[in-house]
RONU-488844 format. One record per residue (C-alpha): residue in one letter; z, y, x. Coordinates in Angstrom, 2 decimals, padded with zeros to 5 digits. Layout:
BEGIN
LOTOR  type       up    north     east
LOTOR     A        Z        Y        X
...
//
This chain:
BEGIN
LOTOR  type       up    north     east
LOTOR     M  -223.54  -000.75  -020.46
LOTOR     P  -227.28  -001.61  -020.13
LOTOR     P  -229.12  -002.31  -023.36
LOTOR     L  -229.74  -005.88  -024.32
LOTOR     A  -233.18  -007.32  -023.76
LOTOR     P  -235.09  -008.34  -026.91
LOTOR     T  -234.67  -011.98  -025.97
LOTOR     T  -230.95  -011.74  -025.30
LOTOR     T  -228.90  -014.11  -027.42
LOTOR     I  -225.65  -012.66  -028.68
LOTOR     P  -222.92  -015.30  -028.55
LOTOR     C  -221.45  -016.18  -031.91
LOTOR     P  -218.32  -018.26  -032.42
LOTOR     E  -218.85  -021.67  -033.95
LOTOR     P  -217.96  -021.47  -037.68
LOTOR     D  -215.14  -023.53  -038.99
LOTOR     K  -217.11  -025.90  -041.18
LOTOR     A  -213.98  -027.23  -042.81
LOTOR     A  -213.13  -023.71  -044.06
LOTOR     L  -216.59  -023.05  -045.51
LOTOR     P  -216.99  -023.75  -049.22
LOTOR     V  -219.52  -026.42  -050.11
LOTOR     F  -221.68  -025.26  -053.01
LOTOR     T  -224.70  -027.47  -052.51
LOTOR     G  -223.71  -029.52  -055.54
LOTOR     Y  -224.23  -026.51  -057.85
LOTOR     R  -227.84  -026.08  -058.91
LOTOR     D  -227.50  -022.46  -060.07
LOTOR     L  -225.47  -020.55  -057.51
LOTOR     L  -226.42  -017.12  -058.87
LOTOR     G  -225.44  -018.18  -062.39
LOTOR     L  -222.18  -019.58  -061.03
LOTOR     V  -221.37  -016.22  -059.46
LOTOR     R  -222.09  -014.47  -062.78
LOTOR     Q  -219.91  -016.94  -064.67
LOTOR     L  -216.96  -016.47  -062.31
LOTOR     T  -217.40  -012.70  -062.28
LOTOR     S  -217.20  -012.62  -066.09
LOTOR     L  -213.62  -013.88  -065.86
LOTOR     G  -212.50  -010.49  -064.57
LOTOR     G  -210.38  -011.97  -061.80
LOTOR     C  -208.46  -014.57  -063.86
LOTOR     S  -206.97  -017.04  -061.38
LOTOR     Q  -206.19  -019.82  -063.90
LOTOR     P  -209.08  -019.89  -066.39
LOTOR     I  -209.10  -022.35  -069.28
LOTOR     R  -211.85  -024.97  -069.06
LOTOR     L  -213.49  -025.87  -072.36
LOTOR     E  -216.10  -028.49  -073.12
LOTOR     G  -218.32  -028.58  -076.16
LOTOR     H  -221.32  -026.75  -077.56
LOTOR     R  -222.47  -023.74  -079.60
LOTOR     T  -225.66  -023.91  -081.63
LOTOR     E  -227.40  -021.11  -083.58
LOTOR     I  -229.65  -022.35  -086.38
LOTOR     D  -231.96  -020.49  -088.74
LOTOR     A  -230.42  -021.15  -092.14
LOTOR     F  -233.79  -021.13  -093.93
LOTOR     T  -236.07  -023.07  -091.56
LOTOR     G  -233.50  -025.22  -089.75
LOTOR     E  -234.95  -024.13  -086.44
LOTOR     I  -232.55  -024.17  -083.47
LOTOR     L  -232.61  -020.64  -082.13
LOTOR     R  -230.13  -020.93  -079.26
LOTOR     E  -228.03  -023.74  -077.89
LOTOR     L  -225.20  -023.62  -075.36
LOTOR     K  -223.73  -026.78  -073.88
LOTOR     S  -220.75  -026.68  -071.55
LOTOR     K  -222.13  -029.39  -069.27
LOTOR     E  -225.26  -027.28  -068.69
LOTOR     L  -223.30  -024.20  -067.58
LOTOR     P  -223.23  -023.49  -063.82
LOTOR     A  -219.55  -024.48  -063.50
LOTOR     G  -219.93  -027.48  -065.81
LOTOR     H  -217.49  -025.98  -068.33
LOTOR     L  -217.07  -022.91  -070.46
LOTOR     L  -214.46  -020.75  -068.67
LOTOR     V  -212.22  -018.30  -070.55
LOTOR     R  -209.36  -016.14  -069.35
LOTOR     C  -205.88  -017.69  -069.46
LOTOR     G  -204.17  -014.58  -070.92
LOTOR     N  -200.89  -015.26  -069.08
LOTOR     R  -198.56  -012.25  -069.03
LOTOR     R  -196.78  -013.19  -065.80
LOTOR     T  -197.88  -011.48  -062.60
LOTOR     T  -196.87  -014.52  -060.57
LOTOR     R  -199.19  -016.75  -062.61
LOTOR     C  -202.28  -014.58  -063.02
LOTOR     P  -202.26  -010.98  -061.70
LOTOR     S  -205.48  -010.08  -063.53
LOTOR     C  -204.41  -011.19  -067.01
LOTOR     A  -200.91  -009.78  -066.44
LOTOR     E  -202.42  -006.39  -065.60
LOTOR     L  -204.42  -006.45  -068.84
LOTOR     Y  -201.23  -007.36  -070.73
LOTOR     R  -199.40  -004.50  -069.00
LOTOR     Q  -202.08  -002.00  -069.97
LOTOR     D  -202.03  -003.18  -073.58
LOTOR     T  -198.24  -002.87  -073.66
LOTOR     Y  -198.49   000.62  -072.18
LOTOR     H  -200.83   001.75  -074.96
LOTOR     L  -198.61   000.08  -077.57
LOTOR     I  -195.51   001.91  -076.33
LOTOR     A  -197.35   005.21  -075.79
LOTOR     A  -198.84   005.14  -079.30
LOTOR     G  -195.34   004.99  -080.76
LOTOR     L  -194.31   007.98  -078.65
LOTOR     R  -197.23   010.41  -078.91
LOTOR     G  -199.58   008.96  -081.53
LOTOR     G  -202.98   007.33  -081.32
LOTOR     K  -204.20   003.84  -082.30
LOTOR     D  -203.92   004.81  -086.01
LOTOR     I  -200.46   006.35  -085.45
LOTOR     P  -200.30   010.11  -086.29
LOTOR     E  -199.64   012.55  -083.48
LOTOR     Q  -196.76   014.04  -085.47
LOTOR     V  -194.67   011.06  -084.37
LOTOR     A  -194.07   012.95  -081.11
LOTOR     N  -191.79   015.29  -083.09
LOTOR     H  -189.54   012.46  -084.32
LOTOR     P  -186.18   011.81  -082.59
LOTOR     R  -186.71   009.31  -079.75
LOTOR     V  -184.23   007.83  -077.29
LOTOR     F  -184.72   005.53  -074.33
LOTOR     A  -181.74   003.15  -074.23
LOTOR     T  -180.62   000.56  -071.69
LOTOR     L  -178.07  -002.07  -072.72
LOTOR     T  -176.65  -004.29  -069.98
LOTOR     A  -174.65  -007.50  -069.75
LOTOR     P  -170.91  -007.66  -069.01
LOTOR     S  -169.50  -008.95  -065.73
LOTOR     Y  -168.94  -012.66  -065.17
LOTOR     G  -167.60  -012.18  -061.67
LOTOR     P  -168.02  -009.73  -058.77
LOTOR     V  -171.42  -009.81  -057.06
LOTOR     H  -172.96  -008.21  -053.99
LOTOR     G  -174.36  -004.77  -054.79
LOTOR     R  -175.74  -001.65  -053.14
LOTOR     R  -173.32   000.75  -054.79
LOTOR     V  -169.78  -000.07  -055.84
LOTOR     N  -167.57   002.61  -057.43
LOTOR     G  -169.72   005.38  -055.94
LOTOR     S  -169.69   003.94  -052.42
LOTOR     T  -172.76   002.63  -050.61
LOTOR     R  -170.68  -000.22  -049.19
LOTOR     C  -170.39  -003.49  -051.05
LOTOR     R  -167.09  -005.16  -051.89
LOTOR     C  -167.81  -007.52  -049.01
LOTOR     G  -167.63  -004.59  -046.59
LOTOR     R  -171.34  -004.55  -045.74
LOTOR     T  -174.09  -002.13  -046.68
LOTOR     H  -176.94  -004.08  -048.29
LOTOR     T  -180.48  -002.82  -047.91
LOTOR     N  -183.06  -003.05  -050.65
LOTOR     G  -184.50  -006.56  -050.74
LOTOR     D  -181.42  -008.21  -049.23
LOTOR     P  -181.31  -011.76  -050.71
LOTOR     A  -177.54  -011.45  -051.05
LOTOR     L  -177.87  -008.74  -053.71
LOTOR     G  -176.80  -010.00  -057.13
LOTOR     T  -175.20  -013.20  -055.80
LOTOR     P  -171.48  -013.84  -056.42
LOTOR     L  -168.91  -012.89  -053.82
LOTOR     D  -167.10  -016.14  -054.65
LOTOR     P  -169.52  -018.64  -056.26
LOTOR     E  -166.69  -021.09  -057.00
LOTOR     R  -164.91  -018.58  -059.22
LOTOR     Y  -168.03  -017.11  -060.84
LOTOR     D  -168.33  -017.83  -064.56
LOTOR     Y  -171.72  -019.56  -064.59
LOTOR     T  -171.08  -021.01  -068.05
LOTOR     G  -170.47  -017.57  -069.51
LOTOR     A  -173.51  -016.11  -067.75
LOTOR     V  -175.87  -018.78  -069.11
LOTOR     L  -174.43  -018.54  -072.62
LOTOR     W  -174.77  -014.76  -072.51
LOTOR     N  -178.49  -015.09  -071.82
LOTOR     A  -178.81  -017.62  -074.64
LOTOR     H  -177.04  -015.34  -077.14
LOTOR     A  -178.62  -012.05  -076.01
LOTOR     P  -181.35  -012.06  -078.73
LOTOR     A  -178.75  -012.58  -081.47
LOTOR     L  -176.58  -009.84  -079.96
LOTOR     W  -179.53  -007.43  -080.07
LOTOR     A  -180.04  -008.21  -083.76
LOTOR     R  -176.35  -007.52  -084.38
LOTOR     F  -176.66  -004.24  -082.46
LOTOR     M  -179.51  -003.11  -084.73
LOTOR     L  -177.40  -003.93  -087.78
LOTOR     H  -174.58  -001.75  -086.47
LOTOR     L  -177.04   001.00  -085.50
LOTOR     R  -178.32   001.33  -089.06
LOTOR     R  -174.74   001.30  -090.37
LOTOR     T  -173.72   004.02  -087.92
LOTOR     I  -176.69   006.25  -088.77
LOTOR     A  -176.04   005.84  -092.48
LOTOR     A  -172.36   006.73  -092.00
LOTOR     A  -173.30   009.82  -089.97
LOTOR     A  -175.69   010.90  -092.74
LOTOR     G  -173.07   010.27  -095.41
LOTOR     I  -175.16   007.80  -097.41
LOTOR     P  -174.70   004.10  -098.19
LOTOR     Q  -176.44   001.76  -095.79
LOTOR     R  -178.44   000.15  -098.59
LOTOR     L  -180.07   003.55  -099.28
LOTOR     L  -180.89   004.41  -095.69
LOTOR     H  -184.43   003.00  -095.88
LOTOR     S  -185.23   005.42  -098.72
LOTOR     V  -184.67   008.46  -096.49
LOTOR     A  -185.05   007.24  -092.89
LOTOR     R  -186.17   004.19  -090.92
LOTOR     V  -185.27   002.99  -087.44
LOTOR     S  -188.15   001.72  -085.30
LOTOR     Y  -188.03   000.35  -081.80
LOTOR     A  -189.95  -001.38  -079.04
LOTOR     K  -188.01  -003.19  -076.33
LOTOR     V  -188.41  -005.39  -073.27
LOTOR     A  -185.94  -007.79  -071.71
LOTOR     E  -185.43  -007.59  -067.94
LOTOR     Y  -183.48  -009.80  -065.57
LOTOR     Q  -181.00  -008.11  -063.28
LOTOR     Q  -180.67  -009.48  -059.76
LOTOR     R  -177.57  -011.38  -060.85
LOTOR     G  -179.74  -013.32  -063.31
LOTOR     L  -178.46  -011.71  -066.53
LOTOR     I  -180.64  -010.17  -069.21
LOTOR     H  -180.50  -006.52  -070.13
LOTOR     F  -182.65  -004.57  -072.58
LOTOR     H  -184.77  -001.43  -072.24
LOTOR     A  -185.69   000.00  -075.63
LOTOR     V  -187.51   002.97  -077.12
LOTOR     I  -185.71   003.72  -080.40
LOTOR     R  -187.16   006.20  -082.90
LOTOR     L  -186.03   007.72  -086.21
LOTOR     D  -188.76   008.11  -088.86
LOTOR     G  -189.03   009.12  -092.47
LOTOR     P  -189.06   006.57  -095.33
LOTOR     A  -192.73   005.67  -094.64
LOTOR     G  -192.21   005.12  -090.94
LOTOR     P  -194.26   007.15  -088.45
LOTOR     Y  -196.35   008.67  -091.27
LOTOR     T  -193.52   010.78  -092.70
LOTOR     P  -191.11   013.15  -090.92
LOTOR     P  -187.43   012.24  -090.69
LOTOR     P  -184.84   014.22  -092.66
LOTOR     A  -183.39   017.39  -091.19
LOTOR     W  -180.09   015.71  -090.25
LOTOR     A  -181.89   013.13  -088.09
LOTOR     T  -181.75   014.52  -084.55
LOTOR     A  -182.20   012.93  -081.14
LOTOR     E  -178.56   013.67  -080.31
LOTOR     L  -177.36   011.91  -083.46
LOTOR     L  -179.54   008.91  -082.60
LOTOR     A  -178.23   008.77  -079.01
LOTOR     D  -174.61   008.92  -080.20
LOTOR     A  -175.27   006.23  -082.81
LOTOR     I  -176.79   003.94  -080.17
LOTOR     R  -173.73   004.23  -077.95
LOTOR     I  -171.36   003.59  -080.86
LOTOR     A  -173.36   000.61  -082.14
LOTOR     A  -173.61  -000.92  -078.66
LOTOR     T  -169.83  -000.84  -078.24
LOTOR     R  -169.23  -002.34  -081.69
LOTOR     A  -171.79  -005.13  -081.54
LOTOR     H  -170.40  -008.57  -080.72
LOTOR     I  -171.00  -012.15  -081.80
LOTOR     D  -168.81  -015.23  -081.66
LOTOR     G  -169.99  -018.03  -079.42
LOTOR     P  -169.12  -021.69  -079.01
LOTOR     E  -165.91  -023.14  -077.62
LOTOR     V  -166.59  -024.65  -074.20
LOTOR     N  -163.94  -026.45  -072.16
LOTOR     G  -161.19  -025.25  -074.47
LOTOR     R  -162.23  -021.60  -074.21
LOTOR     A  -163.68  -019.75  -077.23
LOTOR     R  -166.57  -017.53  -076.19
LOTOR     S  -167.64  -014.19  -077.65
LOTOR     F  -170.38  -011.90  -076.41
LOTOR     A  -170.80  -008.13  -076.26
LOTOR     F  -172.74  -005.64  -074.17
LOTOR     G  -171.41  -004.38  -070.87
LOTOR     E  -169.87  -000.99  -070.22
LOTOR     Q  -173.05   000.42  -068.67
LOTOR     I  -174.87   001.86  -071.69
LOTOR     D  -177.50   004.49  -070.90
LOTOR     T  -179.19   006.71  -073.49
LOTOR     R  -181.74   009.39  -072.68
LOTOR     V  -183.59   011.66  -075.07
LOTOR     I  -187.36   011.39  -074.65
LOTOR     Q  -189.25   014.67  -074.48
LOTOR     S  -192.85   015.57  -073.71
LOTOR     S  -191.81   017.25  -070.47
LOTOR     A  -191.14   015.61  -067.12
LOTOR     F  -187.69   014.80  -065.77
LOTOR     Q  -185.28   017.68  -066.32
LOTOR     G  -181.98   017.34  -064.58
LOTOR     G  -182.01   013.57  -065.05
LOTOR     T  -181.19   013.87  -068.76
LOTOR     T  -184.63   013.84  -070.42
LOTOR     I  -187.61   011.69  -069.63
LOTOR     S  -191.28   011.99  -070.49
LOTOR     E  -193.36   009.82  -072.80
LOTOR     G  -195.70   008.63  -070.04
LOTOR     K  -192.88   007.61  -067.74
LOTOR     V  -191.15   005.63  -070.48
LOTOR     A  -194.35   003.83  -071.52
LOTOR     G  -195.15   002.93  -067.90
LOTOR     Y  -191.59   001.78  -067.20
LOTOR     V  -191.41  -000.48  -070.25
LOTOR     A  -194.91  -001.91  -069.68
LOTOR     K  -194.07  -002.79  -066.08
LOTOR     Y  -191.24  -005.09  -067.09
LOTOR     A  -193.29  -006.75  -069.83
LOTOR     T  -195.17  -008.75  -067.16
LOTOR     K  -192.11  -009.92  -065.23
LOTOR     G  -189.78  -012.86  -065.69
LOTOR     T  -186.86  -014.43  -063.90
LOTOR     E  -188.90  -015.02  -060.76
LOTOR     A  -189.32  -011.27  -060.20
LOTOR     A  -185.59  -010.54  -059.92
LOTOR     T  -183.83  -013.79  -059.05
LOTOR     G  -186.52  -015.77  -057.24
LOTOR     T  -186.29  -018.61  -059.73
LOTOR     L  -189.03  -020.56  -061.54
LOTOR     D  -191.88  -019.38  -063.74
LOTOR     H  -192.45  -022.81  -065.31
LOTOR     R  -190.39  -025.35  -067.22
LOTOR     L  -188.60  -028.33  -065.74
LOTOR     K  -189.22  -031.81  -067.11
LOTOR     R  -186.29  -033.27  -065.17
LOTOR     I  -183.43  -031.60  -063.39
LOTOR     T  -184.33  -033.61  -060.28
LOTOR     D  -187.56  -031.56  -060.11
LOTOR     L  -185.37  -028.69  -058.95
LOTOR     W  -184.94  -030.46  -055.60
LOTOR     F  -188.60  -029.84  -054.81
LOTOR     E  -188.54  -026.14  -055.70
LOTOR     S  -187.68  -023.26  -053.42
LOTOR     V  -184.99  -021.60  -055.52
LOTOR     P  -182.03  -019.50  -054.29
LOTOR     E  -178.67  -021.20  -054.70
LOTOR     H  -177.38  -018.69  -057.27
LOTOR     A  -180.38  -019.22  -059.56
LOTOR     A  -180.26  -022.99  -058.96
LOTOR     R  -176.62  -023.11  -060.10
LOTOR     M  -177.50  -021.22  -063.27
LOTOR     I  -180.35  -023.67  -063.92
LOTOR     R  -178.07  -026.67  -063.37
LOTOR     T  -175.42  -025.11  -065.63
LOTOR     A  -177.97  -024.56  -068.39
LOTOR     W  -179.17  -028.15  -068.01
LOTOR     A  -175.63  -029.51  -068.23
LOTOR     L  -174.77  -027.38  -071.27
LOTOR     G  -177.98  -028.51  -072.92
LOTOR     A  -176.59  -032.04  -073.11
LOTOR     R  -173.80  -030.93  -075.48
LOTOR     K  -174.45  -031.71  -079.15
LOTOR     D  -172.76  -028.51  -080.32
LOTOR     L  -175.19  -026.45  -078.19
LOTOR     Q  -178.41  -028.25  -079.05
LOTOR     H  -179.56  -025.35  -081.25
LOTOR     L  -179.81  -023.20  -078.10
LOTOR     N  -182.43  -025.49  -076.45
LOTOR     L  -180.84  -024.81  -073.07
LOTOR     R  -182.73  -027.57  -071.26
LOTOR     K  -186.03  -026.22  -072.53
LOTOR     W  -185.11  -022.76  -071.27
LOTOR     A  -183.17  -023.75  -068.15
LOTOR     H  -185.86  -022.21  -065.92
LOTOR     M  -185.25  -018.94  -067.81
LOTOR     L  -181.53  -019.21  -067.03
LOTOR     G  -180.83  -019.87  -070.71
LOTOR     F  -182.73  -016.92  -072.22
LOTOR     C  -184.96  -018.08  -075.08
LOTOR     G  -186.04  -014.75  -076.57
LOTOR     H  -189.30  -012.85  -076.32
LOTOR     F  -189.68  -010.47  -073.41
LOTOR     S  -191.44  -007.82  -075.47
LOTOR     T  -190.67  -007.18  -079.16
LOTOR     K  -190.99  -004.30  -081.60
LOTOR     T  -190.52  -003.45  -085.26
LOTOR     R  -193.59  -003.55  -087.47
LOTOR     A  -193.63   000.23  -088.07
LOTOR     Y  -193.20   001.31  -084.44
LOTOR     S  -196.92   001.42  -083.55
LOTOR     T  -199.99  -000.75  -083.29
LOTOR     T  -199.91  -004.41  -082.25
LOTOR     L  -201.23  -006.34  -079.27
LOTOR     G  -203.42  -008.27  -081.69
LOTOR     A  -204.99  -005.03  -082.96
LOTOR     L  -205.68  -003.87  -079.40
LOTOR     R  -207.34  -007.18  -078.55
LOTOR     A  -209.35  -007.11  -081.76
LOTOR     A  -210.59  -003.61  -080.91
LOTOR     R  -211.63  -004.82  -077.47
LOTOR     A  -213.48  -007.77  -078.99
LOTOR     A  -215.20  -005.46  -081.49
LOTOR     W  -216.34  -003.23  -078.63
LOTOR     R  -217.90  -006.24  -076.94
LOTOR     R  -219.68  -007.23  -080.13
LOTOR     R  -221.11  -003.73  -080.52
LOTOR     H  -222.58  -003.99  -077.02
LOTOR     T  -223.99  -007.48  -077.60
LOTOR     P  -227.34  -008.02  -079.34
LOTOR     P  -226.45  -008.93  -082.94
LOTOR     A  -227.50  -012.23  -084.45
LOTOR     S  -229.64  -012.37  -087.54
LOTOR     P  -227.67  -012.40  -090.82
LOTOR     T  -229.49  -015.63  -091.70
LOTOR     T  -228.28  -017.39  -088.55
LOTOR     L  -225.87  -020.31  -088.94
LOTOR     V  -223.54  -020.87  -085.98
LOTOR     L  -222.10  -024.31  -085.31
LOTOR     A  -219.56  -024.58  -082.50
LOTOR     H  -217.06  -027.10  -081.25
LOTOR     W  -214.88  -026.57  -078.17
LOTOR     A  -212.15  -028.81  -076.77
LOTOR     Y  -209.58  -028.15  -074.06
LOTOR     N  -210.47  -029.80  -070.74
LOTOR     G  -207.96  -028.31  -068.31
LOTOR     T  -206.71  -025.22  -066.52
LOTOR     G  -207.79  -023.76  -063.21
LOTOR     L  -210.77  -024.07  -060.91
LOTOR     A  -211.78  -026.67  -058.40
LOTOR     P  -210.84  -025.71  -054.80
LOTOR     D  -214.40  -024.76  -053.81
LOTOR     L  -214.80  -022.59  -056.92
LOTOR     E  -211.45  -020.94  -056.16
LOTOR     R  -212.73  -019.95  -052.73
LOTOR     L  -215.98  -018.65  -054.21
LOTOR     A  -214.03  -016.67  -056.83
LOTOR     T  -212.00  -015.12  -054.02
LOTOR     L  -215.15  -014.19  -052.08
LOTOR     I  -216.63  -012.39  -055.08
LOTOR     G  -213.32  -010.82  -056.09
LOTOR     G  -212.62  -013.35  -058.79
LOTOR     G  -208.89  -013.73  -058.17
LOTOR     P  -206.50  -015.43  -055.72
LOTOR     T  -206.63  -019.03  -054.67
LOTOR     R  -204.02  -021.58  -055.68
LOTOR     E  -202.41  -021.21  -052.24
LOTOR     Q  -202.18  -017.44  -052.69
LOTOR     A  -200.68  -017.84  -056.16
LOTOR     V  -198.04  -020.22  -054.78
LOTOR     A  -197.27  -017.74  -051.99
LOTOR     A  -196.91  -014.94  -054.54
LOTOR     R  -194.44  -017.02  -056.57
LOTOR     A  -192.43  -017.78  -053.42
//
């Protein structure tokens, strides 16, 4: 091909002016880019309006003054801190990393937890929900064929849905989710009783020789029912700072978990003439945690456990069942949502049960989008390890150490008020161009 002459004009397609962001209304484009970059990719930042003024306490001189209306974006923008991946991938990733370090510190030390904690008995337990009707699955009784006669591939939307929706116990499934936190508390009560009985001491004296610590996350199965993943550890009387007694072994702890899970049950309400009670399902899995990698499928490593638990800390119902990640104000709002029929029926069941006076304490309408579950997705005992608040405080302290300090005689006056959430469409596109997070359209697509 002959070279182009210096005066040759290379054809260029006409740009789509409608798709180009319009930033002419922003007087400080470079400052706007810096402000959006400081969000670290948050896709739903909080907009604040107000001011911050630094004053010399002796002379009254104004040293520095920050006004939201004078910032490039017209507001002070801060990260939303949402833990859900479908709402804000950037903040959810930060939450996942914090949860990883929280779990890992309780397994191998660090973050003010002694390294000797790695020698304490530790078990990774999974407690599941019972059956409320047969559902489509990938493996049934050891076969790769479902009860319906088909072989479902991973990602098949039929997985987890009832074989016969008309005979499926939706009321029981919703009430199970609502009572799952109370059932976990009952399980922990039985676990301490079982350990005390195995040690041959009264339960009221167990805390003087050993303590049970745990960190757990709640995960939705594809059928829309909650199950728990938990790291459970046996410590001495001062928690992770003292060794457990000689009789406290990982095998004893694993056996006690299985016994306590089978004994734990709570009585529920009477609905439609049927008295309800709730217990864990038959699938109870306990694995001893060791510092090595997988060995014959019976032991698992600290790093794998911490990563597995942290992954589920950023997920909700939408990750497994395709349902909503926000509350409903009216049940008619469900008509305008793209929700699978199985999840929609659980939502409608929760909404209907929420109208009963004897079930008002469950707040089922408030938590209908969560299929009735009202508990926290990530919880732990105080003595297990550090806290998310401590990790965030350490991160804030690091920032302060790398920021020029103010004079000790400086008086700071600040007032900030909430203005809204999210960015204007043109700022969303600019944030995407500079790597500042997905647009609203991309976030909606991710939720779908």
